[in-house]
C-alpha positions, 0 to 999 in steps of 0.5 A, a space after each residue: 785024124 791018123 797020121 803016120 809019122 817017122 819020128 826020131 826015137 831019141 827025141 821022143 824019148 827025150 819028150 817023154 822024159 821031160 813032159 811026163 807024157 805016157 804015149 806018143 800021142 800025148 807027147 806030140 799033142 803037147 809039143 804042138 800045143 807048146 810049139 803054137 803057144 810059143 809062136 803066138 807069144 812071139 807075134 804079140 812080142 813083136 808088137 812091143 814098141 809099135 802100138 800107140 799108148 793112150 796117156 789118158 787110159 786109166 787101167 785101175 778105173 777100167 778094173 773096177 768097172 768090170 767088177 
């Protein structure tokens, strides 16, 4: 999908340097992927302390069962 964006050139240049991406499309795609991943991680982190843990759950037994 073609989209025209007015991007800050200094930000774009910085993105090229830190990402190593050679094109605007690649740099913007990488930035969007990382933005989404970070937001999804934040949503998961917000669940810490809110979920009940089953004290009888044996993760080692589950690990063996999945082999």
